[in-house]
C-alpha positions in Angstrom: 95.8 86.7 178.3 97.3 83.7 180.2 101.0 84.0 181.1 101.3 80.2 180.6 100.3 80.6 176.9 102.8 83.4 176.3 105.5 81.6 178.1 105.0 78.3 176.1 105.3 80.3 172.8 108.4 82.2 174.0 110.2 78.9 175.1 109.4 77.3 171.7 110.6 80.3 169.9 113.8 80.4 171.9 114.6 76.8 171.5 114.0 77.1 167.7 116.1 80.2 167.3 119.0 78.9 169.3 119.3 75.8 167.3 118.8 77.8 163.9 121.6 80.4 165.0 124.1 77.6 165.4 123.3 75.9 162.1 123.3 79.4 160.3 126.8 80.3 161.6 128.1 76.9 160.6 126.8 77.3 157.2 128.2 80.9 157.0 131.6 79.6 158.1 131.8 77.1 155.2 130.1 79.0 152.5 130.8 82.6 153.1 127.2 83.6 152.4 126.4 87.1 153.8 122.7 86.1 153.9 123.6 83.2 156.2 125.7 85.6 158.4 122.7 88.1 158.6 120.3 85.3 159.4 122.6 84.0 162.0 122.8 87.4 163.7 119.0 87.6 163.3 118.5 84.3 165.1 120.9 85.3 167.9 119.0 88.6 168.4 115.7 86.7 168.5 117.1 84.3 171.1 118.1 87.2 173.3 114.7 88.9 172.8 112.9 85.7 174.0 115.1 85.7 177.2 114.3 89.3 177.8 110.5 88.5 177.4 110.9 85.8 179.9 112.8 88.1 182.3 110.0 90.7 181.9 107.5 88.2 182.8 109.3 87.2 186.0 109.9 90.9 187.0 106.3 91.7 186.4 105.3 89.2 189.1 107.0 91.1 192.0 104.6 92.2 194.6 103.6 95.9 195.0 105.7 97.9 197.4 105.9 101.5 198.7 107.8 102.9 195.7 105.4 101.0 193.2 102.1 100.8 194.9 100.4 99.5 191.9 102.9 96.7 191.2 105.3 95.9 188.5 103.0 94.8 185.8 104.4 97.2 183.2 107.8 95.6 183.4 106.5 93.3 180.6 106.0 96.4 178.4 109.4 97.7 179.2 111.2 94.6 178.1 109.1 94.2 175.0 110.1 97.7 174.1 113.8 96.8 174.6 113.2 93.8 172.4 112.1 96.0 169.6 115.2 98.1 169.9 117.5 95.1 169.9 115.7 93.7 166.9 116.4 97.1 165.2 120.0 97.8 166.3 121.4 94.2 166.2 119.4 92.6 163.5 118.4 95.3 161.1 121.5 97.7 161.2 124.1 94.8 161.0 122.2 93.1 158.1 122.2 96.3 156.1 125.9 96.9 156.9 126.7 93.4 155.7 124.6 93.6 152.7 126.3 96.9 151.5 129.7 95.3 152.2 128.8 92.2 150.1 127.4 94.4 147.4 130.6 96.3 146.9 132.8 93.2 147.4 130.8 90.3 145.9 132.3 86.7 145.8 130.9 83.4 144.9 129.6 80.8 147.3 131.6 77.8 148.5 129.9 74.5 149.6 126.7 76.0 148.2 124.5 73.0 149.3 125.2 73.7 153.0 123.4 77.0 153.2 120.6 75.6 151.2 120.2 72.7 153.6 120.4 74.9 156.6 117.8 77.2 155.2 115.3 74.4 154.6 115.9 73.1 158.2 115.5 76.6 159.6 112.3 77.1 157.7 110.8 73.9 159.2 111.9 74.9 162.8 110.6 78.5 162.3 107.3 77.1 161.0 107.0 75.1 164.3 107.6 78.1 166.3 105.1 80.1 164.4 102.5 77.3 164.6 102.9 77.2 168.5 102.5 81.0 168.7 99.4 80.9 166.6 98.0 78.0 168.5 98.5 79.8 171.9 97.1 83.1 170.4 93.9 81.7 169.0 91.9 81.6 172.3 92.7 85.3 172.9 91.8 86.6 169.4 88.0 86.7 170.1 87.0 87.2 166.6 89.8 89.7 165.8 91.9 89.6 162.7 95.6 89.0 163.2 96.6 92.7 162.6 93.9 93.8 165.1 95.1 91.2 167.7 98.6 92.5 167.5 97.4 96.1 167.7 94.9 95.6 170.6 96.5 92.7 172.7 97.4 94.0 176.1 100.0 91.3 176.8 103.1 92.0 174.6 104.6 88.5 174.5 102.4 86.8 172.0 102.3 89.6 169.5 106.0 90.1 169.8 106.7 86.4 169.2 104.2 86.2 166.3 105.9 89.3 164.5 109.4 87.8 165.1 108.3 84.4 163.8 106.7 86.0 160.6 109.8 88.1 160.1 112.0 85.2 160.6 110.1 83.1 158.0 110.1 86.0 155.5 113.8 86.6 156.1 114.5 83.0 155.4 112.7 83.1 152.2 114.7 86.3 151.3 118.0 84.4 152.1 116.8 81.3 150.1 116.2 83.4 147.2 119.4 85.3 147.5 121.5 82.1 147.9 119.6 80.3 145.2 120.1 83.1 142.6 123.6 83.3 143.5 124.2 79.5 143.0 122.2 79.7 139.6 123.9 82.8 138.2 127.3 82.6 139.9 127.0 86.3 140.9 127.3 87.2 144.6 125.3 90.4 144.2 122.1 88.3 144.7 123.3 87.1 148.1 124.0 90.8 149.0 120.5 91.7 147.9 119.0 89.0 150.1 120.9 90.3 153.0 119.7 94.0 152.4 116.1 92.6 152.2 116.6 90.9 155.5 117.8 94.1 157.1 115.0 96.2 155.8 112.4 93.6 157.0 113.9 93.7 160.5 113.8 97.4 160.7 110.1 97.5 159.6 109.2 94.9 162.2 111.1 96.7 164.8 109.3 100.0 164.0 105.9 98.2 164.3 106.9 96.5 167.6 108.3 99.9 169.0 105.1 101.7 168.1 102.8 99.1 169.7 104.7 98.7 172.9 105.2 102.5 173.2 101.4 102.9 173.2 101.1 100.3 176.1 104.0 102.1 178.0 102.3 105.4 177.8 99.1 103.8 179.1 96.0 102.4 177.3 92.5 102.1 178.6 90.1 99.2 178.3 88.7 98.1 175.0 85.2 99.4 174.0 83.8 95.9 174.7 85.1 96.0 178.2 84.1 99.5 178.8 80.5 98.6 177.8 80.7 95.6 180.0 81.7 97.6 183.0 79.1 100.3 182.5 76.5 97.6 182.2 77.6 95.8 185.4 77.4 99.1 187.2 73.9 100.0 186.1 72.5 96.4 186.4 71.6 97.0 189.9 69.6 99.9 191.6 72.6 101.2 193.7 73.5 104.1 191.3 71.3 106.6 189.5 73.9 107.1 186.7 77.5 107.1 185.8 78.8 110.7 185.9 82.2 109.8 184.4 84.7 106.9 184.3 88.3 106.3 183.4 90.2 103.0 182.9 93.8 102.2 182.6 96.0 99.0 182.3 98.4 98.7 185.0 99.7 95.6 183.3 98.5 93.1 180.8 96.2 91.4 183.4 95.5 94.2 185.7 92.9 97.0 184.8 92.4 100.1 187.0 88.8 101.4 187.0 88.0 104.8 188.4 84.4 105.9 188.4 82.2 108.6 189.8 78.7 107.4 190.5 75.6 109.3 191.1 74.1 107.9 194.4 70.6 108.7 195.6 71.1 111.4 198.1 68.8 110.2 200.8 70.7 107.0 201.5 72.8 106.6 204.6 76.5 106.2 204.6 76.4 102.5 205.5 74.0 101.9 202.6 76.3 103.7 200.2 79.3 101.6 201.3 77.2 98.4 200.7 76.1 99.6 197.3 79.8 100.3 196.2 80.7 96.8 197.3 78.0 95.3 195.3 79.0 97.4 192.2 82.6 96.3 192.6 81.7 92.6 192.8 79.6 93.0 189.4 82.4 94.8 187.8 85.0 92.1 188.6 82.6 89.4 187.5 82.0 91.1 184.2 85.8 92.0 183.5 88.1 89.9 185.6 91.0 92.0 184.7 89.5 94.9 186.6 91.4 94.3 189.8 91.8 97.9 191.0 88.6 99.7 191.4 88.0 103.2 192.9 84.4 104.4 193.2 83.5 107.9 194.3 79.9 108.5 195.3 78.2 111.8 194.4 74.9 113.4 194.1 73.7 114.1 190.6 72.4 117.6 189.8 71.1 118.3 186.3 73.3 120.9 184.7 70.3 122.6 183.2 68.4 122.6 186.7 68.4 126.0 188.5 69.6 126.0 192.0 66.6 127.1 194.3 68.6 129.4 196.4 70.6 131.3 193.8 68.4 130.8 190.8 71.6 130.1 188.8 72.7 127.2 186.6 74.7 124.6 188.4 77.3 122.7 186.5 78.4 119.6 188.5 79.9 116.2 187.7 81.5 117.2 184.5 84.8 118.2 185.8 
């Protein structure tokens, strides 16, 4: 996934959320709507989240050093995980608190037209942000559904922005319903209910984001499609007899580690084996460009069911 696509979506989301946050707080100050206050805090949290995602992308570009020989690619996962925590603690918990407070002490809205105007503008701006995120994500979906893309994407920025924008639009609809029903009925309880719905929504999104980024932090391997492509690239030539075993791990969104033990024909000379390994590495990188770190261990295959001629016993090899 291109960093430029993710950055463009993040910048668009940041600009939209910052503008929306200012207008929401103005509407809250003049109307006293708790839904507007919750939405304002939501937008501030989203703006901070986008800054963290940009910072994570910047940190991930640092070159590998002695302490981090595989680089800093996972910094992007760390900051995405922090984003989910902030979205939960700042947005969700505060909105629930404000909703319960307003539920116990409801009051009518003042200047009711102002929050309605702000909500309509906010929906337009958030729609623009979501449209940008969808546009930047489409080239990377590769036939997957949107839930599959969010689940399988190795670069966290676009899924995070997509979920944030969907949550923001849904939250705005909740706020619009709460404010609208409060204006129609004159009962501030509806405004409180809208605030509680916003808080619950933020917590659900935060849990989903936390689970997905936790999986990336722990370490995920290549997709089934990439594994098949790597195996095919290895066996396309005549260098190896077979793959004894292989493991993959994403060091960062754009960097895949491949470790493989290959059965090389035993009669080959060392120089021939080295040349064979180089050829296999070139084919792997051509098939899966993200496979930037490759370790290949040559070995000699012995059939586990074959009897050793000297000891007449079964030899188990290559399955450790």
